[in-house]
C-alpha positions as CSV (number, residue, x, y, z in Angstrom):
1,M,0.0,0.0,0.0
2,T,1.4,3.3,-1.1
3,H,1.6,6.0,1.6
4,T,0.5,9.4,0.5
5,P,2.3,12.2,2.4
6,L,0.4,15.0,4.0
7,R,0.4,18.2,2.0
8,I,0.6,21.1,4.4
9,G,0.8,24.7,3.6
10,L,2.9,26.8,6.1
11,I,2.0,30.5,6.1
12,G,4.7,32.7,7.6
13,A,8.4,32.5,7.8
14,G,9.2,34.5,11.0
15,G,10.7,33.2,14.2
16,I,8.0,30.7,15.2
17,S,8.1,29.1,11.8
18,N,11.5,27.6,12.8
19,S,9.5,25.6,15.3
20,H,7.0,24.4,12.7
21,L,8.7,23.6,9.4
22,P,11.4,21.2,10.5
23,H,8.9,19.1,12.5
24,L,6.4,19.0,9.7
25,L,9.1,17.7,7.5
26,T,10.2,15.1,10.1
27,L,6.5,13.9,10.1
28,G,7.0,13.2,6.4
29,A,4.8,16.0,5.1
30,D,5.2,17.8,1.8
31,V,5.3,21.4,3.0
32,Y,4.6,24.4,0.8
33,V,5.7,27.8,2.3
34,Y,4.1,31.1,1.6
35,S,5.3,34.4,3.2
36,E,5.6,38.0,2.2
37,V,9.2,37.8,3.3
38,G,11.6,35.1,4.3
39,A,10.1,32.0,2.7
40,A,13.1,31.3,0.5
41,E,15.5,31.6,3.4
42,L,13.4,29.4,5.6
43,V,13.1,26.7,2.9
44,A,16.8,26.8,2.2
45,R,17.4,26.2,5.9
46,Y,15.1,23.2,6.3
47,G,13.5,22.1,3.1
48,G,10.1,22.4,1.5
49,T,8.7,24.3,-1.5
50,V,8.3,28.0,-1.8
51,V,5.0,29.3,-3.3
52,D,4.6,32.9,-4.5
53,R,0.9,33.4,-3.8
54,L,-1.6,32.4,-1.1
55,D,-4.0,31.2,-3.7
56,E,-1.4,28.9,-5.0
57,L,-0.7,27.5,-1.6
58,L,-4.3,26.9,-0.8
59,A,-4.7,25.0,-4.2
60,S,-1.7,22.8,-3.5
61,V,-2.4,21.5,0.1
62,D,-4.8,19.6,2.2
63,F,-4.1,21.4,5.5
64,V,-2.8,24.8,6.5
65,D,-0.5,25.9,9.4
66,V,-0.7,29.6,10.2
67,A,2.5,30.9,11.8
68,T,2.2,34.7,11.4
69,P,1.8,37.7,13.6
70,T,-1.2,37.8,15.9
71,F,-3.1,40.5,14.1
72,T,-3.1,38.5,10.8
73,H,-4.4,35.3,12.2
74,H,-8.1,36.0,11.8
75,A,-8.0,36.9,8.1
76,L,-5.6,34.0,7.2
77,V,-7.4,31.3,9.2
78,K,-10.7,32.4,7.8
79,R,-9.4,32.3,4.3
80,A,-8.0,28.8,4.8
81,L,-11.3,27.5,6.3
82,E,-13.3,29.1,3.5
83,A,-11.0,27.2,1.1
84,G,-12.1,23.9,2.8
85,K,-8.8,23.3,4.7
86,H,-8.3,22.0,8.2
87,V,-6.1,24.6,10.1
88,I,-3.5,24.8,12.7
89,S,-3.0,28.4,14.0
90,E,-0.3,29.7,16.3
91,K,-1.7,31.2,19.5
92,P,-3.5,33.4,20.2
93,L,-6.1,32.1,17.8
94,A,-7.0,35.7,17.0
95,R,-6.8,39.1,18.7
96,T,-10.4,39.8,19.6
97,D,-13.3,37.9,21.2
98,A,-15.4,38.5,18.1
99,E,-12.7,37.2,15.8
100,V,-12.1,33.9,17.7
101,D,-15.9,33.3,18.1
102,E,-16.3,33.8,14.3
103,L,-13.4,31.4,13.5
104,A,-14.6,28.7,15.9
105,A,-18.2,29.0,14.6
106,L,-17.0,28.9,10.9
107,A,-14.9,25.8,11.5
108,D,-17.9,24.1,13.2
109,E,-20.3,25.2,10.4
110,L,-18.0,23.8,7.7
111,G,-17.2,20.6,9.5
112,L,-13.4,21.5,9.6
113,M,-10.8,21.0,12.3
114,L,-9.2,24.1,13.8
115,F,-6.4,23.7,16.3
116,P,-4.8,26.6,18.2
117,A,-1.1,25.9,18.9
118,H,-1.0,26.1,22.7
119,V,2.3,24.3,22.8
120,V,2.8,24.6,26.6
121,R,0.2,21.8,27.0
122,F,2.8,19.6,25.3
123,F,5.7,20.5,27.6
124,P,6.4,17.6,29.9
125,E,6.3,19.6,33.1
126,Y,2.8,20.8,32.3
127,V,1.7,17.4,31.1
128,L,2.8,16.2,34.5
129,L,0.8,18.9,36.3
130,K,-2.4,18.1,34.3
131,E,-2.1,14.4,35.0
132,A,-1.4,15.0,38.7
133,V,-4.5,17.2,39.0
134,A,-6.7,14.9,36.9
135,S,-5.7,11.8,38.9
136,G,-6.6,13.5,42.2
137,R,-3.0,13.4,43.5
138,L,-3.2,17.0,44.6
139,G,-6.7,16.8,45.9
140,D,-9.0,19.9,45.6
141,L,-7.0,22.7,44.2
142,A,-6.6,25.9,46.3
143,V,-4.0,28.1,44.7
144,L,-2.0,28.0,41.5
145,R,1.0,30.3,40.8
146,F,2.6,30.6,37.4
147,S,5.5,32.7,36.2
148,R,7.1,33.3,32.8
149,S,9.8,35.7,32.0
150,G,12.2,36.5,29.1
151,A,13.7,39.3,27.1
152,F,11.4,42.0,25.6
153,P,10.9,41.1,21.9
154,T,12.3,44.4,20.6
155,R,13.4,42.9,17.2
156,T,9.8,42.7,16.1
157,P,8.1,46.1,16.7
158,W,4.5,44.9,16.5
159,F,4.9,43.1,19.9
160,A,5.0,46.4,21.7
161,D,1.8,47.6,20.1
162,R,-0.9,46.3,22.4
163,A,-3.6,46.9,19.8
164,L,-1.8,44.5,17.4
165,S,-0.4,41.9,19.8
166,G,-2.3,42.3,23.0
167,G,1.0,43.0,24.7
168,I,2.6,40.7,27.3
169,I,-0.8,39.3,28.5
170,M,-2.0,38.2,25.1
171,D,1.3,37.1,23.6
172,Q,3.2,35.6,26.5
173,M,1.0,35.1,29.5
174,I,-1.8,33.5,27.5
175,H,0.2,30.3,27.8
176,D,-0.3,30.2,31.6
177,I,-3.8,31.6,31.4
178,D,-4.6,28.6,29.2
179,I,-2.8,26.1,31.5
180,A,-4.6,27.5,34.6
181,R,-8.0,27.0,33.0
182,W,-7.0,23.6,31.7
183,V,-6.0,22.3,35.1
184,A,-8.3,24.3,37.5
185,G,-11.4,24.6,35.4
186,P,-13.7,27.5,34.3
187,V,-12.9,31.1,35.4
188,E,-15.5,33.5,36.7
189,R,-13.5,36.6,37.5
190,V,-10.3,38.2,36.1
191,S,-8.3,41.1,37.4
192,A,-4.9,42.4,36.3
193,V,-2.3,45.1,36.9
194,S,0.8,46.0,34.9
195,S,3.8,48.2,34.9
196,K,6.3,49.5,32.4
197,A,9.9,50.8,32.8
198,G,12.7,51.9,30.6
199,D,12.2,53.4,27.1
200,A,11.6,52.4,23.5
201,T,15.2,51.2,23.1
202,V,15.4,49.2,26.5
203,P,11.8,48.5,27.5
204,V,10.6,46.4,30.4
205,E,7.0,45.3,30.9
206,A,5.5,43.2,33.7
207,A,2.0,42.1,34.4
208,H,0.1,40.1,37.0
209,V,-3.2,38.4,36.3
210,L,-5.5,36.9,39.0
211,L,-8.1,34.3,37.9
212,T,-10.9,33.2,40.2
213,H,-12.1,29.8,39.2
214,S,-15.7,28.5,39.5
215,S,-14.3,25.9,42.0
216,G,-13.0,28.6,44.3
217,A,-9.4,28.0,43.4
218,I,-7.3,31.1,42.6
219,S,-4.6,31.3,39.9
220,H,-1.9,34.0,40.1
221,I,0.0,34.5,36.8
222,A,3.1,36.7,36.5
223,G,4.8,37.7,33.3
224,I,7.9,39.7,32.5
225,W,9.4,41.1,29.3
226,G,12.8,42.3,30.5
227,P,16.2,43.4,29.3
228,S,17.9,41.6,26.4
229,H,20.1,39.5,28.7
230,L,17.2,38.1,30.8
231,P,17.1,34.4,30.3
232,F,13.8,32.7,29.5
233,T,12.4,30.9,32.5
234,T,9.1,29.3,33.6
235,E,7.8,28.3,37.0
236,Y,4.7,27.0,38.7
237,S,3.6,26.0,42.1
238,V,0.2,24.3,42.5
239,T,-1.3,23.4,45.9
240,G,-4.3,21.4,46.8
241,T,-5.8,19.5,49.8
242,E,-3.6,16.5,49.2
243,G,-0.3,18.1,48.3
244,S,1.7,20.4,46.0
245,L,3.7,20.2,42.8
246,A,6.2,22.8,41.8
247,H,8.4,23.4,38.7
248,S,11.2,25.8,37.9
249,S,13.0,25.6,34.6
250,A,16.0,27.2,36.3
251,A,16.2,24.6,39.1
252,E,18.5,21.6,39.1
253,R,15.5,19.4,39.7
254,N,12.8,20.3,37.2
255,Y,9.9,19.6,39.6
256,I,9.3,18.9,43.3
257,A,6.3,17.0,44.6
258,H,4.9,17.0,48.2
259,L,2.1,14.5,48.4
260,A,0.1,13.2,51.3
261,N,0.1,9.7,50.0
262,T,3.2,8.4,48.3
263,N,2.4,4.7,48.7
264,G,0.8,2.8,45.8
265,P,-0.5,4.1,42.5
266,S,-2.1,7.2,43.9
267,G,1.2,8.5,45.1
268,L,3.2,8.0,41.9
269,L,3.6,10.8,39.4
270,P,3.3,9.6,35.7
271,E,6.3,9.3,33.6
272,V,6.7,11.8,30.8
273,D,9.4,11.9,28.1
274,P,11.6,15.0,28.8
275,A,13.5,14.5,25.5
276,E,10.5,14.8,23.2
277,N,10.3,18.2,21.5
278,P,6.9,19.8,22.5
279,Y,6.5,21.4,19.1
280,F,7.0,18.0,17.4
281,A,4.5,16.4,19.8
282,E,2.0,19.1,19.2
283,L,2.2,19.0,15.4
284,R,2.1,15.2,15.4
285,E,-1.0,15.2,17.5
286,F,-2.7,17.7,15.2
287,T,-1.7,16.0,11.9
288,N,-2.7,12.6,13.3
289,A,-6.2,14.1,14.0
290,F,-6.3,15.3,10.4
291,G,-5.8,11.7,9.3
292,G,-8.6,10.4,11.5
293,G,-6.6,9.9,14.7
294,P,-7.6,10.8,18.3
295,V,-9.0,14.3,19.2
296,P,-6.1,16.5,20.3
297,R,-5.8,17.9,23.8
298,V,-6.7,21.5,22.8
299,S,-9.7,22.6,20.8
300,A,-10.7,25.8,18.9
301,A,-13.2,26.5,21.7
302,E,-10.5,26.3,24.3
303,G,-8.3,28.6,22.2
304,A,-11.1,31.0,22.0
305,E,-11.6,30.9,25.7
306,A,-8.0,31.7,26.3
307,V,-8.3,34.8,24.2
308,R,-11.5,35.9,26.0
309,L,-9.7,35.5,29.4
310,A,-6.7,37.5,28.1
311,N,-8.9,40.2,26.8
312,A,-10.8,40.3,30.1
313,A,-7.4,40.9,31.8
314,L,-6.6,43.7,29.3
315,L,-10.0,45.3,30.1
316,S,-9.2,45.0,33.8
317,L,-5.9,46.9,33.1
318,E,-7.9,49.7,31.4
319,T,-10.7,50.0,34.0
320,G,-8.8,49.2,37.2
321,Q,-11.6,46.8,38.1
322,P,-12.1,43.1,38.2
323,V,-14.0,41.7,35.1
324,E,-16.7,39.1,35.5
325,V,-16.6,36.6,32.6
326,H,-19.1,34.3,31.1
327,T,-18.2,30.7,31.8
328,P,-18.9,28.3,28.9
329,S,-20.1,24.9,29.9
330,A,-17.5,22.1,30.0
331,Q,-19.2,20.5,27.0
332,A,-19.0,23.8,25.0
333,I,-15.2,23.9,25.4
334,G,-14.6,20.2,24.8
335,K,-14.0,19.1,28.4
């Protein structure tokens, strides 16, 4: 039996495309790349085929992977869906609530798959957290703390324009907003504060977001875009009635668990493969679904909910007040 390779169209050749194209090729896909700039250089680096027009790409492929700036996602994803293609889109799924709702509804109406690339769900430390919570090893969750810091992305000016990127909350902290909702459930209230320092040449931005979950658990999320020499680090500490689990990418031990019961299966944390590249795992899961495989761990509805929560945090920044959010049912968000 002859195997027909996946034909995937990659839109975009910026920084994040370097985490998409080589893994798509490793999966055995025929990849066609369209970008206003940089496509030839990207293909020269990894392989694939450059196409000169978006229409040409859409006519050549079965699936589309959108890896472009945030403010372009809505138009490109919509175009691909209207062309009858299943779509992977980098996070955030789009910039506004109205845009993500339209994309999710359109995919549903057309019977097409739309997967937002919330890659942190595929990092082993966060897989471990999800499984520890789902198995009940931490008991009822009380407080979750997340932190993510790195250099301010000054090389790409649109990141600093909150109207285009959503700033640090929509671009960086949406990862932990999504994880908090993934592990602790629906959110009812969002509040946020932020600060800025430095100037246009050496900017620093920090934000704190507080999520109140329907269960009563509270998530505190901190994000920093700092000076150019600031290393990228991630941390979490999650505590429930049966114990706690903490992770720090800067620590010698990647995670530390304190559990009430360490005897028998209930006290064992699941094994995860620390060597597997999360971007590869993510794209493999999505492309397997395109071929009829299992439903991936993140849905369009969940990507839309992450955007709504990030926008609620941005509204809280503007008003100085907490924002009450509508909580979709578990069924509506695929959980």
